N, C-alpha and C positions, 0 to 999 in steps of 0.2 A: 570352158569359155570365159574370157575375162570382160570386164565390164568397168567403163568409166565411170567414177562417182560424182554424183551431185545433181542429175536431173532427173525429170519424171520420167522422162522415155526410157533412161537406163533403168529406174527401179521396176517400169512395167515389164520391162522385157526380162528382167530377172525374175520376177514372180511368174511370167508364162513358162520360162525355162524349167522352172520347180515344181508347177502344176499347181499354183495356188491363184485365188483371185485378188486377195489383198493382204498386206501385211498382217491384218488382225487375224486372219487364218492361221498363222504361225502359232498364235497364242491361245487357240481354241481350248486348249486344255486348261487352262486357267479359269477359273470361274469369274464370271463377269463383275459378281460385286466385289472382287478383289482387283479388277484393274482399273488402272489411271485414267479417268475420261478427259481430263484437260490438261493443260498446260501445267508444269512444275512451278510453284508460287515461289521463284528465283528473283532477285534483285537484278537491275541491269549489271552488265559488264562492269568489272571494278579494275583499276590499276593493281599492279604489284602492292605496291605502299598501302593503297586504301583496303585492299584483301587482307593484308598483314595486321592492320589496325584493326579491321573487324574480326579477324578471328583472335587475336590477343583480347579485346573487349569480352568476347564470349568465354575465352578460357578464365579471364579474371574472376568469374561468376561460381568457379569451381571451389569446393571446400577440401581442405583435407580431412579425411575422415578415418577414424581408427575402427578396425572392424573385427567383430568377432564371430564372424561367419565362416564357416567351414565347410564340411558335408562334400568332400570330394574336390574343392578346390581351394588350395591352400596359399596363404599370402607369407611367403617367407621371402627372405633378404637376397637380393642378388647383388654380389661383388661388381664393381665396376668394371674389372678386368675382362668379366664375361663378356659385357656388352661391347668393350674395346677390341676384342679379339674377334668376337663372332662377327662384327661389323666389317672386317677386311673383305674385300671383293672376292677374293678366292674362295670364301667359306660362303658368304651369303648368295652368290649366283650359281654355287654348284648344285644338280641336281641328280636324278637317278643314274647310277651307274651302268647305262646300257652297253657300254663298251668298258668293262671293269678292267681290263689290262692297261688303260690309259688313264684311270681313276684312282691311282696308289692313296693319294691324298683322302679322299672320301671312303675308300674302303680302310683305311688305317683307323679313321675316325670311327667307323661301324665295329671295327674289330676291337677297339679299346672300349665302345659301349657295350658291345657283348660281353666283354671280361667284366667290366664293373658290375653289370646287371648280375652276372652268373655269382660273382662273389658277394654280392648283397644280399642275393636269396638263397644261397647255399645250395645251389643246383649246380648241375654239370654243364650244361648247354643253354646258351641263350641265343636267339635269334637276332636281326635288326629290326630297329624299332617298327611299331605298329601305329595305326592312326590315333586311337585314344584307348584309354582304361576299358571301356565299354566294350569296343568290338574287339579288344584283347581278350576279353572274358568270353566272348561269344566264340571266338577263335580256338579258345582252349576247350570250350565245352564239345565243339565239334571234332578237335584231336582226340579227345576222349571217347568219343561215339565212334570214331575211326579205329581206335586202338581196341577197344572192348567188343565193338560189334552189338552194341546195346544202344537202346534209343529213348532210355529215359535218364533224365538229368535231375538230381535234387539240388536246389539252391534255398539258403538260408534267408528268412525275412528280414534278417539284419544285413543283407546285402543292400548297397546303395538302390533305392528304387528307380533310377534312371538306368542304372546297369541292368537291373532284372527287367525292363522294358524292352531295352535292346537285345537280350538273351532271348527274352519270348519272340521277338519279331524274327529273329536267326530260326528259333525253333519251328515257329509255323512254316517259313519257307523250307524248312529241312525236314518236315512231318516228324518231328520229336517231341517226347512228352517233358514238361516241366513241372515238378513237385515241389511244393513250398516247405521247407523246415519251421515249425513254429520258433518263436522266440520266448524265452523264459528270464524275467529279470535282466533283460538286456544282452543275452546270449543265446547261442543256438541251441535249443534243448538243455537249457541250463541246469534243469533239474532231473536229467536223464529220462524224461518221459516223451523227448520229442521224437517224431518220426524218424526210422532207422533206414539206411540202405538196403536195398533187397537185391535179390539174384537179376533184377531187371535195371539196376541202377549203372549206367556208365561213370558218372561222376558225382561227388559231393562237392558242392560248392560254397566256400565260407570266407567271408571277408574279415581281416585281422590288422590294425583295428576295425571292428565293424562300423557301421553305419552310426550308432549310437556312441561310438568312441570307446567301447569296450572291448578288451583283450578275450580274444577266444581261446580254447583250449585246442590248439590245432593237433597236437600229438594225440589227443582221445578222438578226434575227428578222423584222423588219418587211420586209426586202428579200427573204427567203426565202418569206415569205406573198404579197408583192405580185407576185411573179414568176409566181405561178399563179392571180393573181385573188382570192386569198382575201385575208380581214381579219386583222388583228394586234389580239387582246384584250390589253391590259396590265393585270395584277391587282395591285393593291397591299393588302396587310394592315396595313402598318405605316406610317401616314400621316406619321407624323414625318420618314420617310426623305424625302419630296418637298419638304422645306427644304433638301436637301443634292444629291440625285440630279438629273440632268438630267430634265425632266418628259417624262412617256410621248407627249406630243404631238410634242415637237422631236426624239424619236427615231423617228417615223415611225407610232405606234400610231393605229389609227383609233377604237378604243373604249378609255377607261381607267375601271376600275370598281374596286371594294373596299370596305374598312371605314375608316371616318373615324371611330369611337367614341373613339379614342385622343387625339382633339383636344378636350379638354374635359369628357369624360365619364368616368364610374367603369366598372371592368370588372365591377362586381356581381354576382359568382359567376356568370358567364356572360351578362349584359345588364342591359340593352337595348343593342343592338347600332345601327349607323347605316350603311347602305348609301350609295353613290354611285355614280353613272356619267356621263361626259362623253363626248361625242362629236365628230367633224367635222360642220361644216354641213350636209352634204350627208344626214345620217341623222337629222336634226331631225324629222321627220314620222312617223318610227317610233319614238321613242323611248317607252319604257313610262311609265306615271305621269303626270306633270305637267310643264307647264313654264309657269313664272311670268314675265311680261314687263311693262317698264315703259312706261306711255303718259301721256295728259294727259285729263283729264275735260272735258266742255263748258265749264267755266270756263277752261280752260287750265292747271288745277292738276296736279303731277305725281299719277299714280294708277297701281296695279298691277293686272294683270287675269291671268287663268288663260289664256294664250295657246294653248295646246294642251293637250287631254284626251284621251289614247288609252286610257285605262282604261274598262272594261266598264260602269263605272256611269254615265258620262256619254254613251257612242255606244253604237249597235245594238251588243249582245255579239258578233256573228258579225264585225265589222269592227275590235273592239279589238284592240291589240297586247300587252296584258296584261292580269292580272286584280288586278293591285297595287291595293288598295282604300284606301289611307292612306299618309301618310309620316310619318317619325318627327320629328314638328314640334319638340318639346321638344330632342331630341338634337341635332338641327341648329341650333336655336337656340343651345344651349350651344357647339356648336363656333363659331357665327359669334361669340359673345362672346369664345370663348377666343383665336381668329385675330385679332380685331379688338385686343385687348389685347398680343397677342404679335407681331403685325406681322411686319417683317423680321427681327426676333430670332429667329424660327422656325429659321433657318440656324444661329445661334448655339447652340441648343438641340440640333439635329440633329447638330452638330460636337461636342458634349459627348456624347451618347450614342455616337457612333463613338469618340471617344478613350477613353471607359471600357472598350468592347468591345475596343479594341486593346490597353489595357493589360492587360485581363482575358487575351486571347490571350497575352501575352508572359508573364505570370506563370505561366499553366497550363503552358507550354513550359519554363520555367525549373523546374517542378515536375516535368517527367518525363512530361508529358500531351502526345501528339498531336494536332494539330488536324488534322480529318478532310481538308479540302479545302483547296486551295491556289489559293484564289481571293479577289479584292476582298470583302469585306462590310461592312455598315452597323452594326447593334448586335447580331447574333446570331452564333453561332458553334458548329460542331459539333466536339465534342471526344471523343477516345477515353479511356473510362472502363470498366475491367473491372469486371462486375457491377453495371451502372448501376442497374437497379431496387433492388438492395439499398444502393446508395451514396445514391441520393435517400431512402430511407426512414430512412437513418442521419441524413442532415442535417435531415431534420424533427424526428427526435426531439431535436435540438439547437437547435430553434427556427430552423431556416434552410430556405426553400424553394429546392430544387435546380432543374437544369433540367428539360427534358423528355427522356423515353427514346425516341431514335429507332426502337429497336427494335419500339416498340408500332404504328408504322406501315410500317416498312421492315424486313422480315427480313434483308436484307444487312447491316443496321448493329446487331445486336445488342447490342454495346457500345460504344454512342456516345450522347452526352448533348449537347441542345441548350441553350445557356446564353444568355439575354438580358441584357443591361447598359442601363438606361435612365439617366436624370437621379436617379433615386430610390436608384440603388446608389451608394455612396462606394469608393474606393480599398481604404479598410480592411474593406468589406465583401467586396470581391474578395480581399485577401488572407487573411480568416477562411475564405471557402469554400476555396482552394486548400490552406490547413491542415487543414481537415475531412476533405478528401478524401483528403489524403497519410496523416492519421492512421488512415485505416480500412483 
């Protein structure tokens, strides 16, 4: 039944039709304390010219901020050509290829994304993009459970705390056991005394570089997992690190997953994100989401197809391996553009990130600050800063985004700051950071 809009009678008839007494009944699940009780405090309607002036005035109060925050969201430079190309209408209006045979452009981009992720991770198969790094990790754990038939997952405490929370949510819904591996000197059981996988373990999850910025020994982790028939899930939240570090696949990982938004996408106040997953060929048929393949059409011309579709919208729901309903197509396309432009120079970019973090580490030590962990790192370091939260607030007042207070996530490190240096940080920025910390 269709209704005309705009009259009280129409609204009442619509409410009767759907079986509710008032519009408020539609929001009964929202706690009353969170509901808006009055009208929005908005000014009267403005002309376009007045609205532009108002917005420009608000924007003029913004300050450019040098930020040393990382912890899963990394501020990397995006070449202008990525924005120029990705803003073309045929790209930013494309959506999920429900009719893949007529979506050759979208499938081509996804295929290239899969190829690049496979090469970066050293794995044999990569699927189409996933929502974000945290849900990619959860899907990787579920894949390991399906493959091994076991229901216990071990995860390092050096894995991003937010990722572990998402993993625990998925585990609760799937009746899985989550066991944490302790951290020693910044890495997972660094002295060999950490809890080891056993015959119940489906997967061992390790982040590299981990949340503290330290480099994990993935080969040792793979050996420990494989000895008990478990899989190693290697998580990467800083994708630029893959330009310098040995690929997870070459270290023995069975599944590589994580966050790829740092390759050609902006942080955007928390999103959008771009998850990825790559596996060994043995696990191809249990991958979540989609897998795009390259073939030929009846005339022998190159054509792209959805080779496997394990999501619930394409096969019987009870047989689906995942309920992922889309892929981050535009974000994945931007990553393809970015990596195509950067090519082998990704290694140079990664080396620059590491050199800047190394310089920062030296300057902090020269300034009297103690680096928390005596471990190799990529572009993040944990440093002891008394009164960390107050220091971060003080830096913010000076127009500088400090690092992340580790005490927010790890009570055993109440006075520690996680500091990140990407290519958008200069040596003079680092000198200014140290000076501001010491001045406090």
